[in-house]
C-alpha positions in Angstrom: 190.0 79.0 241.3 193.3 78.3 243.3 196.3 76.9 242.4 196.7 75.0 245.6 193.8 72.8 245.0 195.1 71.1 242.2 198.4 68.6 242.3 200.0 70.5 239.5 199.9 73.5 237.3 198.9 71.4 234.4 195.5 70.3 236.4 194.9 73.8 237.7 195.5 74.5 234.0 192.8 72.2 232.9 190.3 72.9 235.4 190.6 76.9 234.4 190.3 75.9 231.0 187.2 74.0 231.6 185.7 76.4 234.1 186.0 79.5 231.5 185.1 77.5 228.3 181.7 76.4 230.1 180.6 80.1 229.8 181.6 80.0 226.0 183.1 83.6 226.2 183.9 85.5 222.8 186.5 87.2 225.3 188.6 86.7 228.1 190.0 89.6 230.5 192.4 88.3 232.9 193.0 92.3 234.4 194.5 91.9 238.1 194.5 88.3 237.5 198.0 88.2 238.4 198.6 84.4 237.1 200.4 83.0 234.5 198.2 81.2 232.2 199.0 77.8 230.8 199.2 76.2 227.5 195.8 74.8 227.8 194.0 78.1 228.1 196.4 79.7 225.8 195.5 77.0 223.1 191.7 77.4 223.6 191.2 81.0 224.3 194.4 82.6 222.3 194.0 85.8 220.7 190.8 86.6 222.7 192.5 86.9 226.3 193.0 90.6 227.2 195.4 91.8 230.0 196.4 95.6 231.6 199.6 96.4 232.5 200.6 99.4 234.9 203.7 100.4 232.5 204.4 101.3 229.1 205.5 97.8 227.8 207.7 96.4 226.4 209.5 98.7 229.5 209.0 97.2 233.1 207.0 93.7 232.4 206.3 91.7 235.2 205.0 92.0 238.9 206.9 95.3 239.9 206.4 97.2 236.9 205.5 100.5 238.9 208.7 100.0 241.5 210.8 99.3 238.7 209.8 102.6 236.9 210.2 104.4 239.9 213.7 103.2 240.4 214.9 103.5 236.9 213.7 107.2 237.3 211.4 107.4 234.2 209.6 110.4 234.0 206.6 109.0 232.1 205.3 105.8 232.8 201.3 104.3 232.4 199.1 101.7 231.3 198.8 98.8 228.7 196.1 97.0 227.6 197.4 93.9 225.5 196.6 90.4 224.1 198.0 87.6 226.2 200.8 85.1 224.8 202.7 82.6 226.3 205.2 85.1 227.3 205.1 87.5 230.7 203.7 90.9 229.4 205.0 90.4 225.9 201.5 89.8 223.9 200.4 92.4 221.1 199.4 95.7 222.4 196.3 97.2 221.8 196.4 100.1 223.6 198.7 102.5 226.0 198.0 105.8 227.7 200.9 107.4 229.3 201.2 108.7 233.0 203.7 111.1 234.0 205.8 110.7 237.2 205.5 113.3 239.5 208.5 114.9 241.6 207.6 113.0 245.4 205.6 110.1 243.6 206.3 106.9 245.3 204.9 103.4 244.6 201.3 104.2 246.1 200.6 107.7 244.3 202.0 106.8 240.7 200.0 103.2 240.9 197.0 104.9 241.9 196.6 107.4 238.8 198.0 104.2 236.5 194.9 102.3 238.2 192.7 105.3 237.1 193.9 105.5 233.5 193.9 102.0 233.2 190.6 101.1 234.3 189.1 104.0 231.7 191.3 102.2 229.1 190.5 98.7 229.6 186.7 99.7 229.2 187.4 101.8 225.9 188.9 98.6 224.7 186.6 96.1 225.3 184.2 97.9 224.1 186.2 98.5 220.8 187.2 94.8 220.7 183.5 93.6 221.4 182.0 95.6 218.5 184.8 95.7 215.9 187.5 92.9 216.9 191.0 92.6 216.6 193.4 92.0 213.7 196.4 90.6 214.4 199.8 90.1 212.6 202.2 88.5 214.3 203.6 91.4 217.0 201.2 94.1 215.6 197.5 94.0 216.9 195.0 96.9 215.5 191.1 97.3 216.7 189.8 98.1 213.3 188.4 102.0 213.1 184.5 102.4 213.0 
């Protein structure tokens, strides 16, 4: 669903909300979506939207996490799976896994290693949330143990 097919963000937000709601999802995964979800969507699906981020949040939020991490000179980056809230990469963290930054890494090599970890971590989190749910208390989100 393209933003340019709608006269404004509010109508896009409503159309996206209605389209997803038609499927009655128990969980929404926005990994790779790269758009900020609007208030109608967040009101409808809040607490049930999962996203990934190619850094260890709260470090390096936003669309340029990998080049930002390299520019900062960190020795470890990684992947974060988090719940989505109204901020940009500010939702409660569900899982994280570090990825070392190697000598000679560039944006492409580091991002590829992060994506490998991210895909596995996301699948693990989706399975855990689908079977055990999430307990949220403000900033803290926990997937109960088996």
